[in-house]
VEXMIVEX-776875 format. One record per residue: residue number from 1; residue in three letters; z, y, x negated of N, C-alpha, C, O in turn. Coordinates in steps of 0.001 Angstrom, whole numbers, plus 500000, padded with zeros to 6 digits. Layout:
REM VEXMIVEX-776875
ATOM rolum kolkol   n_up n_north n_east  ca_up ca_north ca_east   c_up c_north c_east   o_up o_north o_east
ATOM   NUM    ala      Z       Y      X      Z        Y       X      Z       Y      X      Z       Y      X
...
This chain:
REM VEXMIVEX-776875
ATOM rolum kolkol   n_up n_north n_east  ca_up ca_north ca_east   c_up c_north c_east   o_up o_north o_east
ATOM     1    met 136801  551188 152678 135459   551076  152175 134930  549672 152466 135683  548698 152452
ATOM     2    asn 133672  549585 152721 133034   548299  152973 132736  547582 151677 132649  548200 150616
ATOM     3    ser 132580  546266 151770 132244   545499  150577 130817  545781 150122 130475  545501 148973
ATOM     4    asp 129982  546326 150992 128595   546614  150616 128375  548126 150506 127326  548631 150904
ATOM     5    asn 129357  548842 149971 129274   550292  149931 128342  550841 148858 128044  552035 148860
ATOM     6    gly 127877  549999 147947 126916   550429  146947 127506  551090 145725 126753  551595 144892
ATOM     7    his 128829  551111 145576 129437   551764  144419 129595  550829 143232 129584  551295 142092
ATOM     8    thr 129743  549512 143457 129910   548591  142344 128666  548644 141456 127539  548581 141948
ATOM     9    gly 128879  548760 140153 127776   548864  139208 127341  550291 138944 126539  550539 138044
ATOM    10    ala 127860  551235 139719 127532   552646  139517 128426  553234 138430 129380  552592 137992
ATOM    11    gln 128127  554423 138007 128956   555120  137031 130292  555484 137667 130366  555741 138869
ATOM    12    gly 131339  555505 136860 132671   555848  137345 132743  557221 137975 133575  557461 138850
ATOM    13    val 131879  558128 137541 131882   559463  138137 131472  559424 139605 131535  560438 140300
ATOM    14    asp 131052  558252 140072 130713   558087  141480 131946  558280 142362 131830  558333 143587
ATOM    15    gly 133122  558386 141747 134333   558697  142506 134179  560000 143273 134771  560169 144339
ATOM    16    val 133386  560923 142737 133119   562182  143439 132402  561902 144743 132675  562547 145755
ATOM    17    thr 131482  560939 144728 130769   560558  145948 131740  559994 146975 131627  560294 148164
ATOM    18    ile 132684  559189 146532 133673   558618  147440 134457  559738 148113 134667  559707 149325
ATOM    19    glu 134889  560721 147339 135645   561836  147904 134789  562667 148856 135295  563185 149851
ATOM    20    arg 133508  562798 148560 132618   563546  149460 132406  562776 150760 132356  563376 151833
ATOM    21    glu 132278  561440 150670 132089   560613  151863 133339  560565 152727 133251  560443 153949
ATOM    22    asn 134513  560663 152089 135773   560635  152830 136709  561670 152205 137434  561358 151260
ATOM    23    pro 136698  562899 152728 137513   563957  152130 139019  563741 152280 139807  564523 151749
ATOM    24    asn 139424  562706 152985 140853   562414  153161 141427  561579 152022 142620  561275 152026
ATOM    25    val 140595  561202 151043 141080   560373  149933 140800  561039 148595 139916  561886 148473
ATOM    26    ser 141572  560636 147598 141342   561037  146208 140933  559796 145431 141620  558775 145479
ATOM    27    ala 139825  559879 144721 139369   558757  143901 140057  558835 142544 139993  559862 141867
ATOM    28    ile 140712  557752 142150 141400   557663  140875 140595  556714 139986 140524  555517 140264
ATOM    29    ile 139988  557243 138916 139188   556434  138003 140140  555762 137007 140908  556440 136325
ATOM    30    leu 140087  554429 136925 140993   553661  136060 140206  552680 135199 139327  551971 135689
ATOM    31    leu 140531  552649 133917 139943   551666  133023 140519  550296 133361 141724  550169 133577
ATOM    32    glu 139664  549262 133411 140146   547929  133767 141320  547545 132876 141294  547745 131662
ATOM    33    gly 142353  546986 133509 143550   546586  132794 144653  547632 132793 145774  547353 132366
ATOM    34    thr 144343  548840 133270 145355   549892  133336 146415  549517 134367 146071  549182 135500
ATOM    35    pro 147702  549566 134000 148742   549253  134983 148840  550353 136051 148712  551542 135757
ATOM    36    val 149064  549930 137269 149234   550868  138388 150448  550446 139208 150900  549303 139130
ATOM    37    thr 150959  551371 139983 152073   551049  140872 151564  550181 142014 150370  550184 142317
ATOM    38    lys 152454  549447 142639 152072   548540  143723 152191  549193 145096 151918  548553 146111
ATOM    39    asp 152596  550466 145136 152722   551132  146432 151339  551333 147044 150337  551398 146331
ATOM    40    ile 151294  551430 148347 150049   551615  149092 149969  553064 149557 150947  553610 150067
ATOM    41    ser 148819  553678 149385 148602   555046  149852 147231  555107 150516 146220  554763 149904
ATOM    42    cys 147204  555541 151753 145941   555643  152497 145100  556827 152050 143997  557032 152557
ATOM    43    thr 145612  557609 151101 144872   558774  150625 144363  558588 149195 143925  559544 148556
ATOM    44    arg 144426  557359 148704 144034   557087  147314 143042  555922 147275 143197  554929 147986
ATOM    45    val 142026  556067 146432 141066   554987  146182 141068  554728 144679 140773  555625 143889
ATOM    46    his 141401  553498 144287 141317   553125  142876 139880  552729 142574 139303  551878 143251
ATOM    47    val 139311  553352 141555 137954   553046  141112 138080  552440 139720 138312  553160 138748
ATOM    48    trp 137929  551126 139617 138086   550399  138354 136778  550408 137595 135741  550010 138126
ATOM    49    val 136824  550869 136335 135632   550929  135485 135882  550156 134194 137026  549928 133801
ATOM    50    asn 134785  549756 133538 134897   549118  132216 134755  550190 131144 134687  551377 131462
ATOM    51    thr 134709  549787 129890 134625   550750  128790 133302  551505 128761 133179  552503 128051
ATOM    52    asn 132309  551044 129521 131024   551742  129627 130985  552666 130837 129932  553203 131180
ATOM    53    asp 132158  552853 131495 132291   553707  132676 131477  553192 133865 131010  553976 134691
ATOM    54    ile 131312  551870 133945 130617   551236  135064 131663  550677 136019 132598  549998 135593
ATOM    55    ile 131508  550961 137315 132452   550460  138316 132324  548941 138378 131226  548412 138547
ATOM    56    ile 133461  548235 138239 133441   546777  138151 134028  546085 139372 133858  544876 139526
ATOM    57    glu 134709  546812 140234 135257   546252  141474 134919  547175 142624 134705  548372 142435
ATOM    58    ile 134873  546611 143810 134640   547410  144996 135825  548352 145178 136962  547891 145287
ATOM    59    pro 135582  549675 145212 136689   550607  145431 137337  550358 146791 136657  550162 147799
ATOM    60    arg 138671  550371 146791 139428   550106  148018 140502  551160 148184 141099  551624 147213
ATOM    61    ile 140736  551530 149436 141838   552441  149732 143131  551704 149470 143272  550529 149808
ATOM    62    gly 144060  552395 148872 145362   551769  148625 146026  552432 147490 147137  552054 147119
């Protein structure tokens, strides 16, 4: 994903848009601070949201 993809600041449900734009990935919605594994997967996009379900980081494949 590009740094100017337009998802930051959007609702966390925008993960559906990510999956529609790239059907080869699964968007995983995560509350900020949630622990995750350090393994890399080219089929996964972490979508970090705050308690208001607003995307707070640029979603990245990994």
